[in-house]
C-alpha positions as CSV (number, residue, x, y, z in Angstrom):
1,M,86.5,83.3,86.4
2,T,89.8,81.5,85.7
3,T,90.3,83.5,82.5
4,D,90.0,86.8,84.4
5,V,92.7,85.7,86.8
6,K,95.0,84.7,84.0
7,K,94.5,88.0,82.2
8,E,95.3,90.0,85.4
9,E,98.5,87.9,85.9
10,T,99.7,88.5,82.4
11,K,99.0,92.2,82.6
12,K,100.9,92.4,85.9
13,E,103.9,90.6,84.4
14,D,103.9,92.6,81.1
15,K,103.7,95.9,82.9
16,K,106.7,98.1,81.8
17,L,108.6,99.8,84.6
18,D,108.3,103.6,84.6
19,G,111.5,104.9,86.0
20,S,110.8,108.5,85.1
21,S,110.1,109.5,88.8
22,Y,113.4,107.8,89.8
23,D,115.5,109.3,87.0
24,C,116.0,105.8,85.5
25,E,115.5,104.4,82.0
26,V,114.7,100.7,81.6
27,L,116.2,99.6,78.3
28,L,115.4,95.8,78.4
29,Q,113.0,94.3,80.9
30,R,112.9,90.6,81.9
31,T,115.5,89.6,79.3
32,T,118.2,87.1,79.0
33,L,121.9,87.6,79.7
34,E,122.8,87.0,76.1
35,A,120.5,89.8,74.9
36,A,121.8,92.2,77.5
37,N,125.4,91.5,76.5
38,D,124.9,93.4,73.2
39,K,127.5,96.1,72.6
40,K,125.1,98.5,71.1
41,Y,123.9,99.8,74.5
42,P,125.5,102.7,76.4
43,T,128.4,102.2,78.8
44,D,126.4,103.6,81.8
45,A,123.8,100.8,81.5
46,K,123.5,98.5,84.5
47,L,122.4,94.8,84.7
48,V,119.9,94.4,87.6
49,H,119.4,90.9,88.8
50,Y,116.2,90.6,90.9
51,E,113.8,87.9,92.1
52,V,110.0,88.0,92.0
53,E,107.9,85.1,93.4
54,G,110.9,82.7,93.3
55,K,111.9,83.5,89.7
56,M,115.1,85.3,88.8
57,F,115.0,88.1,86.2
58,I,117.5,90.4,84.5
59,D,116.9,94.0,83.4
60,L,119.1,96.5,81.6
61,T,118.7,99.9,83.2
62,R,120.5,103.3,83.0
63,S,120.7,106.0,85.6
64,Q,123.3,108.4,87.0
65,K,123.2,106.7,90.4
66,N,122.8,103.1,91.5
67,V,120.7,104.3,94.4
68,N,118.0,105.4,92.0
69,I,117.9,102.0,90.3
70,F,117.8,100.2,93.7
71,D,114.9,102.4,94.8
72,L,112.9,101.8,91.7
73,Y,113.2,98.0,92.0
74,C,112.7,97.9,95.8
75,D,109.6,100.1,95.6
76,T,108.1,98.1,92.7
77,Y,109.0,94.5,93.8
78,G,109.7,94.7,97.5
79,K,112.7,95.1,99.8
80,T,114.4,91.8,99.1
81,A,113.9,91.7,95.4
82,V,117.2,93.1,94.2
83,K,120.0,90.6,94.3
84,R,122.8,92.5,92.6
85,I,123.5,95.4,90.2
86,D,126.4,94.8,87.7
87,F,127.9,96.9,84.9
88,G,126.5,96.3,81.5
89,Y,128.5,95.3,78.4
90,G,127.7,98.3,76.2
91,T,130.4,100.2,74.3
92,V,128.5,103.3,73.0
93,S,129.2,106.6,74.7
94,P,126.1,107.8,76.7
95,Q,126.2,111.1,74.9
96,R,126.0,109.5,71.5
97,W,123.5,106.7,72.4
98,G,120.1,107.2,70.8
99,Y,121.4,110.1,68.7
100,K,120.0,110.3,65.2
101,T,121.6,112.5,62.5
102,P,119.4,115.2,61.1
103,P,118.2,114.6,57.6
104,Q,120.2,116.2,54.8
105,K,118.6,119.2,53.2
106,K,118.4,119.3,49.4
107,K,120.9,121.7,47.9
108,R,119.5,124.4,45.7
109,R,120.9,124.7,42.2
């Protein structure tokens, strides 16, 4: 019985947040501040500091409005979970982030 409880707890903690219904995209979940300080992320990414069961966590999330981020975390973890929402440290333009150049076509001779 104890193994079943441990499996359920790990599944609950490893569950990825689905922000699609809130117009949010979670880039990094339950990460460290050093990993979130990477400059390769877009400038509109926000650092969300929240508390679950007495433990503090940090996520890197993007959305057009902070209200959407707040609603996502409050509905998922409870009303008092969100402690603060800060700007991220990314330097990439949001329009260019995640863009992949199309492959070059072979030239005919």
